[in-house]
All heavy atoms as an XYZ file, in Angstrom:
667
protein
N       0.823     -1.186      0.000
C       0.000      0.000      0.000
C       0.872      1.257      0.000
O       0.567      2.206     -0.685
C      -0.920     -0.036      1.217
C      -1.753      1.190      1.361
S      -3.331      0.917      0.573
C      -4.177      2.359      1.064
N       1.959      1.234      0.748
C       2.819      2.421      0.809
C       3.471      2.705     -0.538
O       3.617      3.856     -0.927
C       3.884      2.239      1.889
N       3.865      1.662     -1.257
C       4.472      1.875     -2.580
C       3.463      2.442     -3.568
O       3.784      3.277     -4.398
C       5.005      0.552     -3.116
C       6.481      0.479     -3.042
C       6.995     -0.852     -3.439
N       6.843     -1.075     -4.882
C       7.226     -2.172     -5.473
N       7.733     -3.157     -4.758
N       7.090     -2.323     -6.757
N       2.220      1.985     -3.500
C       1.178      2.466     -4.402
C       0.960      3.966     -4.217
O       0.886      4.715     -5.163
C      -0.117      1.702     -4.129
C      -1.209      2.084     -5.074
C      -1.380      1.615     -6.326
C      -2.250      3.018     -4.842
N      -2.478      2.192     -6.902
C      -3.032      3.064     -6.010
C      -2.608      3.823     -3.771
C      -4.144      3.875     -6.121
C      -3.721      4.631     -3.885
C      -4.467      4.649     -5.052
N       0.873      4.416     -2.974
C       0.669      5.845     -2.699
C       1.862      6.676     -3.133
O       1.703      7.761     -3.679
C       0.394      6.076     -1.216
C      -1.040      5.811     -0.880
C      -1.525      4.721     -0.231
C      -2.157      6.618     -1.212
N      -2.881      4.811     -0.131
C      -3.296      5.968     -0.716
C      -2.309      7.831     -1.877
C      -4.569      6.497     -0.865
C      -3.585      8.354     -2.022
C      -4.697      7.697     -1.525
N       3.081      6.184     -2.905
C       4.258      6.971     -3.257
C       4.383      7.142     -4.769
O       4.804      8.186     -5.241
C       5.519      6.329     -2.686
O       5.719      5.064     -3.263
N       4.006      6.142     -5.536
C       4.065      6.254     -6.994
C       3.042      7.265     -7.488
O       3.314      8.042     -8.385
C       3.792      4.887     -7.608
C       3.953      4.882     -9.093
C       3.840      3.516     -9.731
N       3.737      2.416     -8.809
C       2.934      1.371     -8.983
N       2.176      1.292    -10.028
N       2.907      0.395     -8.111
N       1.865      7.273     -6.930
C       0.819      8.190     -7.387
C       1.023      9.611     -6.897
O       0.501     10.544     -7.493
C      -0.548      7.666     -6.986
C      -0.958      6.477     -7.796
N      -1.295      6.563     -9.120
C      -1.041      5.168     -7.479
C      -1.589      5.364     -9.579
N      -1.434      4.499     -8.604
N       1.769      9.800     -5.831
C       2.024     11.173     -5.368
C       2.906     11.921     -6.351
O       2.798     13.124     -6.504
C       2.651     11.179     -3.974
C       1.583     11.146     -2.920
C       1.307     10.105     -2.099
C       0.637     12.160     -2.622
N       0.247     10.412     -1.302
C      -0.183     11.664     -1.590
C       0.394     13.437     -3.117
C      -1.234     12.416     -1.061
C      -0.653     14.168     -2.587
C      -1.454     13.670     -1.566
N       3.770     11.236     -7.055
C       4.576     11.892     -8.075
C       3.711     12.430     -9.201
O       3.860     13.564     -9.648
N       2.766     11.631     -9.652
C       1.845     12.054    -10.705
C       0.962     13.181    -10.195
O       0.740     14.182    -10.881
C       0.992     10.854    -11.184
C      -0.088     11.300    -12.147
C       1.876      9.801    -11.803
N       0.463     13.037     -8.986
C      -0.389     14.088     -8.402
C       0.387     15.385     -8.232
O      -0.153     16.463     -8.439
C      -0.947     13.632     -7.060
C      -1.993     12.592     -7.199
C      -2.523     12.173     -5.862
N      -3.469     11.100     -6.028
C      -3.720     10.192     -5.126
N      -3.070     10.212     -3.980
N      -4.603      9.256     -5.352
N       1.630     15.285     -7.860
C       2.444     16.487     -7.707
C       2.636     17.211     -9.023
O       2.558     18.444     -9.089
N       2.876     16.467    -10.091
C       3.021     17.077    -11.413
C       1.715     17.728    -11.835
O       1.696     18.857    -12.338
C       3.476     16.019    -12.448
C       3.373     16.550    -13.859
C       4.890     15.573    -12.147
N       0.602     17.034    -11.635
C      -0.699     17.587    -12.013
C      -1.007     18.840    -11.203
O      -1.459     19.854    -11.754
C      -1.804     16.522    -11.841
C      -3.183     17.126    -11.980
C      -1.612     15.408    -12.852
N      -0.763     18.803     -9.916
C      -1.001     19.984     -9.085
C      -0.083     21.137     -9.474
O      -0.507     22.295     -9.500
C      -0.818     19.639     -7.604
C      -1.928     18.804     -6.986
C      -1.537     18.382     -5.572
C      -3.228     19.576     -6.968
N       1.170     20.833     -9.790
C       2.098     21.874    -10.218
C       1.678     22.521    -11.525
O       1.705     23.750    -11.674
N       1.258     21.717    -12.497
C       0.791     22.269    -13.769
C      -0.506     23.047    -13.601
O      -0.710     24.074    -14.248
C       0.621     21.146    -14.796
C       1.915     20.502    -15.276
C       1.610     19.312    -16.172
C       2.794     21.507    -15.977
N      -1.371     22.572    -12.722
C      -2.600     23.312    -12.435
C      -2.314     24.653    -11.787
O      -2.927     25.674    -12.128
N      -1.368     24.685    -10.858
C      -0.984     25.949    -10.226
C      -0.363     26.895    -11.240
O      -0.639     28.115    -11.241
C      -0.002     25.681     -9.088
N       0.444     26.373    -12.154
C       1.030     27.197    -13.209
C      -0.054     27.792    -14.104
O      -0.009     28.970    -14.468
C       2.005     26.355    -14.037
C       2.689     27.059    -15.205
C       3.650     28.119    -14.678
C       3.434     26.047    -16.055
N      -1.060     27.013    -14.443
C      -2.156     27.504    -15.284
C      -2.927     28.604    -14.574
O      -3.245     29.634    -15.154
C      -3.080     26.346    -15.662
C      -4.157     26.788    -16.606
C      -4.047     26.943    -17.947
C      -5.488     27.155    -16.261
N      -5.235     27.371    -18.460
C      -6.140     27.514    -17.454
C      -6.202     27.214    -15.073
C      -7.470     27.917    -17.490
C      -7.531     27.615    -15.106
C      -8.139     27.965    -16.299
N      -3.255     28.374    -13.305
C      -3.987     29.406    -12.562
C      -3.163     30.674    -12.419
O      -3.699     31.785    -12.463
C      -4.415     28.879    -11.181
C      -5.706     28.130    -11.274
C      -5.879     26.788    -11.157
C      -6.988     28.681    -11.548
N      -7.197     26.479    -11.341
C      -7.903     27.621    -11.573
C      -7.452     29.972    -11.773
C      -9.258     27.808    -11.811
C      -8.811     30.153    -12.007
C      -9.693     29.087    -12.031
N      -1.857     30.531    -12.204
C      -0.990     31.710    -12.134
C      -1.081     32.507    -13.425
O      -1.204     33.729    -13.415
C       0.460     31.283    -11.875
C       1.445     32.376    -12.121
C       1.781     33.381    -11.254
C       2.203     32.590    -13.310
N       2.705     34.201    -11.843
C       2.978     33.746    -13.105
C       2.301     31.928    -14.519
C       3.844     34.241    -14.073
C       3.152     32.417    -15.483
C       3.914     33.563    -15.244
N      -1.029     31.821    -14.550
C      -1.084     32.505    -15.846
C      -2.423     33.202    -16.045
O      -2.486     34.356    -16.488
C      -0.834     31.513    -16.977
N      -3.516     32.524    -15.712
C      -4.841     33.118    -15.897
C      -5.023     34.322    -14.982
O      -5.487     35.387    -15.420
C      -5.941     32.059    -15.649
C      -7.312     32.692    -15.577
C      -5.897     30.998    -16.726
N      -4.659     34.198    -13.726
C      -4.813     35.314    -12.791
C      -3.905     36.481    -13.170
O      -4.291     37.641    -13.045
C      -4.537     34.848    -11.359
C      -5.585     33.884    -10.805
C      -5.157     33.381     -9.432
C      -6.949     34.546    -10.745
N      -2.719     36.179    -13.647
C      -1.821     37.253    -14.073
C      -2.376     37.971    -15.311
O      -2.286     39.190    -15.417
C      -0.432     36.680    -14.371
C       0.583     37.727    -14.683
C       1.974     37.208    -14.447
N       2.936     38.012    -15.162
C       3.471     39.134    -14.701
N       3.140     39.561    -13.495
N       4.330     39.820    -15.426
N      -2.979     37.232    -16.229
C      -3.610     37.858    -17.392
C      -4.748     38.784    -16.969
O      -4.935     39.857    -17.550
C      -4.151     36.799    -18.349
C      -3.168     36.175    -19.311
C      -3.813     35.004    -20.021
C      -2.669     37.191    -20.314
N      -5.505     38.370    -15.970
C      -6.643     39.172    -15.526
C      -6.234     40.351    -14.650
O      -6.885     41.393    -14.693
C      -7.633     38.292    -14.760
C      -8.328     37.203    -15.574
C      -9.170     36.332    -14.665
C      -9.178     37.824    -16.677
N      -5.183     40.191    -13.864
C      -4.879     41.183    -12.830
C      -3.815     42.196    -13.224
O      -3.839     43.316    -12.722
C      -4.447     40.457    -11.554
N      -2.885     41.859    -14.055
C      -1.788     42.789    -14.340
C      -1.789     43.202    -15.808
O      -1.938     42.381    -16.706
C      -0.423     42.153    -14.018
O      -0.257     40.999    -14.814
C      -0.316     41.761    -12.563
N      -1.607     44.481    -16.059
C      -1.607     44.957    -17.440
C      -0.343     44.564    -18.213
O      -0.363     44.538    -19.436
C      -1.711     46.468    -17.309
C      -1.317     46.792    -15.926
C      -1.562     45.578    -15.093
N       0.746     44.239    -17.517
C       1.975     43.891    -18.230
C       2.112     42.388    -18.505
O       3.163     41.932    -18.935
C       3.213     44.398    -17.487
C       3.422     43.813    -16.102
C       2.795     44.672    -15.016
O       2.255     45.730    -15.308
O       2.866     44.236    -13.868
N       1.043     41.621    -18.306
C       1.074     40.199    -18.653
C       1.196     40.080    -20.162
O       0.664     40.887    -20.911
C      -0.192     39.516    -18.167
N       1.928     39.085    -20.597
C       2.229     39.028    -22.019
C       1.963     37.689    -22.675
O       1.062     36.946    -22.287
N       2.794     37.413    -23.645
C       2.622     36.243    -24.498
C       2.814     34.943    -23.719
O       2.106     33.960    -23.942
C       3.608     36.321    -25.688
C       3.519     35.084    -26.553
C       3.349     37.566    -26.498
N       3.745     34.898    -22.788
C       3.995     33.681    -22.020
C       2.760     33.266    -21.233
O       2.338     32.107    -21.287
C       5.182     33.881    -21.069
C       5.470     32.709    -20.134
C       5.922     31.499    -20.943
C       6.511     33.098    -19.114
N       2.166     34.202    -20.530
C       0.975     33.891    -19.745
C      -0.175     33.467    -20.644
O      -0.918     32.535    -20.341
C       0.555     35.084    -18.892
C       1.505     35.383    -17.761
C       2.650     36.304    -18.161
O       2.784     36.602    -19.368
O       3.407     36.708    -17.280
N      -0.326     34.140    -21.770
C      -1.400     33.787    -22.698
C      -1.191     32.392    -23.284
O      -2.146     31.628    -23.432
C      -1.482     34.826    -23.812
N       0.054     32.055    -23.593
C       0.346     30.733    -24.151
C       0.078     29.632    -23.126
O      -0.488     28.584    -23.465
C       1.787     30.671    -24.629
N       0.460     29.872    -21.873
C       0.222     28.872    -20.825
C      -1.276     28.697    -20.605
O      -1.780     27.576    -20.507
C       0.939     29.270    -19.515
C       0.495     28.389    -18.365
C       2.438     29.188    -19.698
N      -2.018     29.814    -20.550
C      -3.460     29.737    -20.327
C      -4.158     29.050    -21.495
O      -5.023     28.189    -21.294
C      -4.036     31.133    -20.120
N      -3.803     29.389    -22.712
C      -4.429     28.770    -23.884
C      -4.062     27.294    -23.985
O      -4.904     26.460    -24.333
C      -4.016     29.506    -25.149
N      -2.825     26.955    -23.684
C      -2.412     25.555    -23.727
C      -3.138     24.710    -22.698
O      -3.562     23.593    -22.981
N      -3.298     25.243    -21.504
C      -4.029     24.511    -20.463
C      -5.488     24.330    -20.817
O      -6.074     23.270    -20.599
N      -6.082     25.365    -21.398
C      -7.467     25.251    -21.810
C      -7.597     24.236    -22.939
O      -8.513     23.421    -22.957
C      -8.010     26.613    -22.271
C      -9.419     26.513    -22.732
C     -10.538     26.505    -21.953
C      -9.869     26.364    -24.083
N     -11.641     26.369    -22.741
C     -11.269     26.273    -24.056
C      -9.220     26.298    -25.308
C     -12.023     26.129    -25.202
C      -9.971     26.152    -26.455
C     -11.355     26.074    -26.394
N      -6.655     24.260    -23.873
C      -6.687     23.306    -24.977
C      -6.592     21.873    -24.498
O      -7.261     20.976    -25.018
N      -5.775     21.627    -23.489
C      -5.668     20.280    -22.937
C      -6.951     19.859    -22.242
O      -7.299     18.686    -22.219
C      -4.505     20.197    -21.955
C      -3.120     20.176    -22.572
C      -2.067     20.225    -21.474
C      -2.929     18.946    -23.425
N      -7.676     20.820    -21.688
C      -8.891     20.466    -20.960
C     -10.014     20.031    -21.882
O     -10.951     19.374    -21.439
C      -9.364     21.641    -20.107
O      -9.896     22.670    -20.934
N      -9.965     20.395    -23.157
C     -11.032     19.996    -24.070
C     -10.687     18.748    -24.877
O     -11.465     18.332    -25.711
C     -11.423     21.148    -25.032
C     -11.978     22.319    -24.275
C     -10.260     21.580    -25.885
N      -9.539     18.147    -24.631
C      -9.184     16.910    -25.320
C     -10.075     15.770    -24.834
O     -10.385     15.672    -23.650
C      -7.732     16.527    -25.025
C      -6.663     17.264    -25.784
C      -5.304     16.825    -25.277
C      -6.770     17.023    -27.268
N     -10.479     14.906    -25.727
C     -11.292     13.756    -25.295
C     -10.401     12.668    -24.696
O      -9.949     11.769    -25.378
C     -11.948     13.285    -26.595
C     -11.003     13.722    -27.655
C     -10.344     14.986    -27.161
N     -10.130     12.763    -23.415
C      -9.175     11.849    -22.786
C      -9.803     10.514    -22.404
O      -9.102      9.596    -22.020
C      -8.526     12.488    -21.535
C      -7.679     13.663    -21.921
C      -9.587     12.874    -20.524
N     -11.111     10.392    -22.512
C     -11.774      9.152    -22.123
C     -12.166      8.328    -23.337
O     -13.116      7.571    -23.295
C     -12.993      9.450    -21.264
C     -12.634     10.136    -19.990
N     -11.933      9.509    -18.998
C     -12.834     11.389    -19.574
C     -11.745     10.353    -18.013
N     -12.265     11.499    -18.337
N     -11.450      8.465    -24.422
C     -11.732      7.703    -25.637
C     -11.073      6.340    -25.564
O     -10.034      6.178    -24.942
C     -11.210      8.441    -26.863
S     -12.091      9.955    -27.180
N     -11.692      5.385    -26.195
C     -11.120      4.045    -26.307
C     -11.071      3.683    -27.780
O     -11.820      4.237    -28.583
C     -11.944      2.997    -25.528
C     -11.931      3.268    -24.052
C     -13.356      2.929    -26.050
N     -10.217      2.755    -28.174
C     -10.206      2.312    -29.567
C     -11.577      1.778    -29.980
O     -12.302      1.186    -29.180
C      -9.164      1.205    -29.585
C      -8.307      1.462    -28.406
C      -9.186      2.110    -27.377
N     -11.926      2.000    -31.232
C     -13.259      1.646    -31.715
C     -13.565      0.161    -31.533
O     -14.708     -0.203    -31.266
C     -13.371      2.039    -33.180
C     -14.764      2.217    -33.659
C     -14.779      2.831    -35.044
C     -16.179      3.227    -35.412
N     -16.257      3.877    -36.702
N     -12.576     -0.685    -31.641
C     -12.795     -2.115    -31.491
C     -13.177     -2.517    -30.077
O     -13.839     -3.526    -29.874
N     -12.793     -1.739    -29.082
C     -13.089     -2.079    -27.686
C     -14.305     -1.357    -27.145
O     -14.754     -1.634    -26.045
C     -11.883     -1.728    -26.814
C     -10.722     -2.647    -27.047
C      -9.542     -2.356    -26.150
N      -9.872     -1.704    -24.911
C      -9.027     -0.929    -24.230
N      -7.821     -0.730    -24.696
N      -9.375     -0.356    -23.113
N     -14.845     -0.408    -27.886
C     -15.965      0.385    -27.385
C     -17.258     -0.417    -27.431
O     -17.475     -1.226    -28.320
C     -16.102      1.653    -28.215
N     -18.123     -0.169    -26.452
C     -19.439     -0.801    -26.427
C     -20.388     -0.013    -27.317
O     -20.365      1.207    -27.331
C     -19.995     -0.793    -25.010
C     -19.809     -2.090    -24.304
C     -20.528     -2.094    -23.023
N     -20.103     -0.909    -22.254
C     -20.487     -0.633    -21.036
N     -21.318     -1.399    -20.427
N     -20.056      0.424    -20.413
N     -21.234     -0.676    -28.056
C     -22.202      0.001    -28.896
C     -21.571      0.745    -30.056
O     -22.062      1.786    -30.469
N     -20.489      0.228    -30.580
C     -19.757      0.904    -31.636
C     -20.560      0.877    -32.940
O     -21.270     -0.068    -33.236
C     -18.367      0.262    -31.817
C     -18.470     -1.143    -32.327
C     -17.504      1.086    -32.718
N     -20.478      1.973    -33.659
C     -21.157      2.094    -34.941
C     -20.261      1.499    -36.020
O     -19.054      1.702    -36.013
C     -21.438      3.584    -35.239
C     -22.081      3.754    -36.597
C     -22.315      4.168    -34.155
N     -20.841      0.799    -36.962
C     -20.073      0.167    -38.038
C     -19.332      1.192    -38.880
O     -19.728      2.352    -38.976
N     -18.272      0.765    -39.544
C     -17.397      1.667    -40.284
C     -18.104      2.360    -41.435
O     -17.906      3.536    -41.666
C     -16.184      0.897    -40.807
N     -18.963      1.696    -42.179
C     -19.581      2.308    -43.341
C     -20.990      2.834    -43.104
O     -21.698      3.182    -44.040
N     -21.432      2.887    -41.872
C     -22.824      3.243    -41.587
C     -23.161      4.648    -42.055
O     -24.178      4.869    -42.695
C     -23.102      3.105    -40.093
C     -24.521      3.500    -39.766
C     -24.859      3.267    -38.322
N     -26.217      3.719    -38.090
C     -26.573      4.399    -37.042
N     -25.695      4.688    -36.121
N     -27.819      4.784    -36.887
N     -22.330      5.608    -41.736
C     -22.665      6.992    -42.102
C     -22.636      7.186    -43.608
O     -23.452      7.920    -44.163
C     -21.719      7.974    -41.416
C     -22.026      8.063    -39.964
C     -21.252      7.625    -38.941
C     -23.212      8.584    -39.363
N     -21.880      7.830    -37.742
C     -23.091      8.430    -37.974
C     -24.383      9.145    -39.861
C     -24.068      8.831    -37.084
C     -25.356      9.553    -38.964
C     -25.206      9.390    -37.609
N     -21.717      6.509    -44.299
C     -21.700      6.601    -45.760
C     -22.993      6.055    -46.352
O     -23.558      6.629    -47.273
C     -20.497      5.849    -46.322
C     -19.320      6.762    -46.537
C     -18.183      6.009    -47.200
N     -17.186      5.832    -46.143
C     -16.674      4.691    -45.758
N     -16.968      3.594    -46.374
N     -15.806      4.628    -44.775
N     -23.472      4.950    -45.808
C     -24.723      4.377    -46.300
C     -25.900      5.303    -46.022
O     -26.760      5.496    -46.880
C     -24.965      3.015    -45.661
C     -24.059      1.930    -46.195
C     -24.520      0.546    -45.762
N     -24.678      0.401    -44.326
C     -23.705      0.020    -43.498
N     -22.502     -0.229    -43.959
N     -23.939     -0.110    -42.209
N     -25.931      5.900    -44.837
C     -27.035      6.805    -44.491
C     -27.025      8.022    -45.390
O     -28.052      8.399    -45.964
C     -26.941      7.213    -43.003
C     -27.898      8.327    -42.685
C     -27.205      6.009    -42.128
N     -25.889      8.664    -45.543
C     -25.820      9.855    -46.389
C     -26.047      9.508    -47.852
O     -26.656     10.265    -48.605
C     -24.488     10.572    -46.217
C     -24.411     11.279    -44.913
C     -23.658     10.908    -43.851
C     -25.128     12.441    -44.513
N     -23.852     11.767    -42.810
C     -24.751     12.727    -43.188
C     -26.056     13.265    -45.139
C     -25.277     13.804    -42.483
C     -26.569     14.348    -44.429
C     -26.183     14.599    -43.126
N     -25.572      8.357    -48.282
C     -25.794      7.930    -49.660
C     -27.268      7.679    -49.943
O     -27.782      8.031    -51.003
N     -27.976      7.097    -48.978
C     -29.405      6.839    -49.156
C     -30.164      8.153    -49.267
O     -31.090      8.290    -50.063
C     -29.933      6.005    -47.994
N     -29.761      9.144    -48.510
C     -30.423     10.449    -48.572
C     -30.209     11.131    -49.908
O     -31.130     11.704    -50.488
N     -29.022     11.040    -50.462
C     -28.754     11.703    -51.740
C     -29.435     10.963    -52.886
O     -29.895     11.576    -53.837
C     -27.249     11.820    -51.982
O     -26.679     10.540    -52.104
N     -29.541      9.635    -52.794
C     -30.259      8.889    -53.827
C     -31.738      9.241    -53.799
O     -32.373      9.386    -54.833
C     -30.078      7.389    -53.631
C     -28.755      6.872    -54.145
C     -28.772      5.348    -54.223
N     -29.087      4.723    -52.945
C     -28.180      4.322    -52.060
N     -26.906      4.502    -52.282
N     -28.554      3.747    -50.942
N     -32.269      9.407    -52.622
C     -33.690      9.761    -52.501
C     -33.970     11.138    -53.092
O     -34.984     11.357    -53.743
N     -33.061     12.094    -52.881
C     -33.226     13.440    -53.431
C     -33.138     13.411    -54.948
O     -33.892     14.088    -55.628
C     -32.181     14.395    -52.873
C     -32.341     14.687    -51.400
S     -33.879     15.530    -51.039
C     -33.483     17.156    -51.657
N     -32.242     12.589    -55.504
C     -32.099     12.499    -56.957
C     -33.353     11.896    -57.586
O     -33.789     12.331    -58.658
C     -30.870     11.665    -57.312
N     -33.951     10.921    -56.926
C     -35.168     10.321    -57.440
C     -36.330     11.292    -57.406
O     -37.170     11.315    -58.301
C     -35.510      9.054    -56.636
C     -34.527      7.924    -56.870
C     -34.753      6.778    -55.894
O     -35.672      6.865    -55.060
O     -33.984      5.812    -55.973
N     -36.399     12.145    -56.388
C     -37.472     13.129    -56.291
C     -37.347     14.183    -57.387
O     -38.339     14.668    -57.885
C     -37.446     13.799    -54.919
C     -37.908     12.889    -53.836
C     -37.930     13.613    -52.498
N     -37.789     12.621    -51.447
C     -37.239     12.835    -50.293
N     -36.743     14.013    -49.999
N     -37.155     11.893    -49.402
N     -36.117     14.565    -57.696
C     -35.893     15.584    -58.743
C     -36.169     15.032    -60.134
O     -36.590     15.755    -61.014
C     -34.453     16.086    -58.684
C     -34.161     16.947    -57.511
C     -32.768     17.508    -57.653
N     -32.306     17.885    -56.327
C     -31.064     17.876    -55.936
N     -30.118     17.492    -56.768
N     -30.731     18.246    -54.743
N     -35.862     13.777    -60.362
C     -35.890     13.181    -61.689
C     -37.224     12.752    -62.126
O     -38.085     13.238    -62.712
């Protein structure tokens, strides 16, 4: 149990450190007029990482996965139907 906690504290420390760096950049952008490109880059980079889909799994392992050609068939059926209506 002690080894498990010590290994995860390293990861938690990095995450907490990066989170503190992001908050520093955001607060500095809001509070000081001389904040510049570095703070903006850190804030934008942190925000960009937050919108990544980190809970994705490979399509082969996902439950309820949609078949590879399904959307092509659906869109193709719609365009064929429109062509028949016009013709």
